C-alpha positions in Angstrom: 0.0 0.0 0.0 1.2 3.5 -0.9 2.2 5.6 2.1 2.4 9.4 2.2 3.8 11.9 4.7 2.1 15.2 4.9 4.0 17.7 7.1 2.4 20.9 8.1 4.9 23.4 9.5 4.4 25.7 12.5 5.5 26.5 16.0 4.1 24.8 19.1 2.7 26.8 21.9 -0.5 28.8 22.4 1.3 32.1 21.7 1.9 30.9 18.1 -1.5 29.2 17.5 -3.1 32.0 15.5 -0.1 33.4 13.7 0.6 33.5 10.0 3.7 31.3 10.4 1.4 28.4 11.7 -0.8 28.1 8.6 0.9 24.7 7.9 -0.5 23.4 11.3 -4.0 24.8 10.4 -4.0 23.0 7.0 -2.7 19.7 8.7 -5.5 19.9 11.3 -8.2 20.7 8.6 -6.9 17.7 6.6 -7.1 15.4 9.6 -10.6 16.6 10.3 -11.7 16.1 6.7 -10.2 12.6 6.4 -11.8 11.5 9.7 -15.1 13.3 8.8 -14.8 15.3 12.1 -16.9 18.5 12.1 -15.7 19.8 15.4 -12.0 20.3 15.4 -9.2 17.8 15.7 -9.1 17.1 19.4 -8.1 13.5 19.8 -7.1 13.0 16.2 -3.5 13.8 16.8 -1.3 12.0 19.3 1.9 13.2 20.8 4.7 11.0 19.4 8.3 11.2 18.5 9.2 14.8 17.5 5.7 15.6 16.3 1.9 15.5 16.8 0.8 12.7 14.5 -2.5 11.6 12.9 -2.9 8.5 10.8 -5.5 8.6 8.0 -6.5 6.9 4.8 -7.6 8.1 1.4 -8.7 5.9 -1.4 -6.7 2.9 -0.2 -3.6 5.0 0.5 -2.1 5.4 4.0 -1.4 9.0 5.1 0.7 10.1 8.1 0.0 13.7 8.9 2.5 15.4 11.2 2.9 18.8 13.0 6.5 18.9 14.1 6.9 19.9 17.8 10.6 20.7 17.3 9.9 24.4 16.5 10.1 25.6 12.9 13.9 25.9 12.6 14.3 22.1 13.4 11.5 20.8 11.2 13.8 18.5 9.3 14.4 16.3 12.3 10.7 15.4 12.5 10.2 15.0 8.8 13.2 12.8 8.4 12.2 10.6 11.4 8.7 9.9 10.1 9.9 9.3 6.6 12.3 6.7 7.9 9.8 5.2 10.4 7.2 4.5 7.8 9.7 3.9 5.0 8.0 6.5 2.8 9.7 7.4 -0.5 10.7 11.1 -0.9 8.2 11.5 -3.8 5.4 10.8 -1.3 6.4 13.7 1.0 4.5 17.0 0.9 5.5 19.9 3.2 2.9 22.6 3.8 4.3 26.0 4.6 3.5 29.7 4.8 5.1 31.9 2.0 5.8 35.7 2.2 6.4 35.9 -1.6 2.8 35.0 -2.4 -0.3 37.2 -1.9 -2.6 36.2 1.0 -4.5 33.0 0.2 -2.6 32.1 -3.0 -1.8 28.4 -3.1 1.1 27.0 -5.1 2.3 23.4 -5.2 5.8 22.7 -6.4 7.7 19.4 -6.9 11.1 20.9 -5.7 12.9 24.1 -5.1 14.9 26.2 -2.7 13.9 27.4 0.8 12.7 30.8 -0.3 14.1 32.2 3.0 11.9 29.9 5.0 13.7 28.5 8.1 11.6 25.3 8.2 12.3 24.5 4.6 16.0 25.3 5.0 16.2 22.8 7.8 14.3 20.1 5.9 16.5 20.6 2.8 19.7 20.4 4.9 18.5 17.3 6.9 17.3 15.4 3.9 20.2 16.7 1.8 17.9 17.4 -1.2 15.5 20.0 -2.5 13.6 17.3 -4.5 10.4 17.1 -2.4 7.0 18.5 -2.9 5.7 21.5 -1.0 2.4 23.4 -0.9 3.1 27.1 -0.3 0.3 29.1 1.3 0.6 32.8 0.6 0.5 35.1 3.7 1.4 38.3 1.8 4.1 40.7 2.8 2.3 43.8 4.1 4.9 44.8 6.6 7.3 47.8 7.0 11.0 47.4 6.4 12.6 45.4 9.3 9.3 44.1 10.6 9.2 40.8 8.8 9.5 38.7 12.0 6.7 40.6 13.7 4.5 40.1 10.6 5.1 36.4 10.2 4.6 35.8 13.9 1.7 38.2 14.0 -2.0 37.2 14.1 -4.3 37.3 11.1 -6.2 40.5 10.4 -10.0 40.3 10.5 -10.1 40.5 6.7 -7.7 37.6 6.4 -9.7 35.6 9.0 -12.9 36.0 7.0 -11.2 34.3 4.0 -9.0 31.9 5.8 -11.3 28.9 6.1 -12.1 28.9 2.4 -8.4 29.0 1.5 -7.5 26.2 4.0 -10.3 24.1 2.6 -8.8 24.6 -0.9 -5.4 23.6 0.4 -6.9 20.4 1.9 -8.4 19.7 -1.6 -4.9 20.1 -3.1 -3.4 17.7 -0.6 -6.0 15.1 -1.3 -5.4 15.6 -5.0 -1.6 15.2 -4.5 -2.2 11.8 -2.8 -4.9 10.7 -5.2 -3.7 11.7 -8.7 -0.1 12.9 -8.2 1.8 16.2 -8.2 1.8 16.8 -12.0 -1.9 16.8 -12.4 -2.5 18.6 -9.1 -0.1 21.5 -10.2 -1.8 21.9 -13.6 -5.3 21.8 -12.1 -4.8 24.1 -9.1 -1.7 26.4 -9.5 -2.5 30.0 -10.4 -6.2 29.5 -9.8 
């Protein structure tokens, strides 16, 4: 049976829960809820395990391990590498979900490889796995910040306007993850990117 690892990036701790940098966690939680048909949040779906909160799920006969690394963003590679090895998941079945300053808010872009784009979580994963050849789903958070205020912006909470649109964009991201697992990255990119 095909196994997939879906890694949503973020930082643990209540102070980070509603920040832009944690959108990977939000997508991972929404994915877990959707695959388990849970309407009221993800309480109980994730278990604390080695280096991550972990949820096991299935989609169309495929096994999916969803993780939210609890190593903090800058050490995400440790958790991703551990769970890839633990389940013996091939690199082409890894998808990392991350926030992206270079994309306007709510823009979703899937790529099959690439650099880190200045994202510390991706930097660590690339260094730990020693390759850039893995899929990532980039969730645009915009870049509406003054010079020198990038950290405050990324670790800041969503505006009301963003909150109003967030659920719809997260649901679309979940759709893209399901598509990645079901029909592969090539068809998913041509169907969803730039839409």
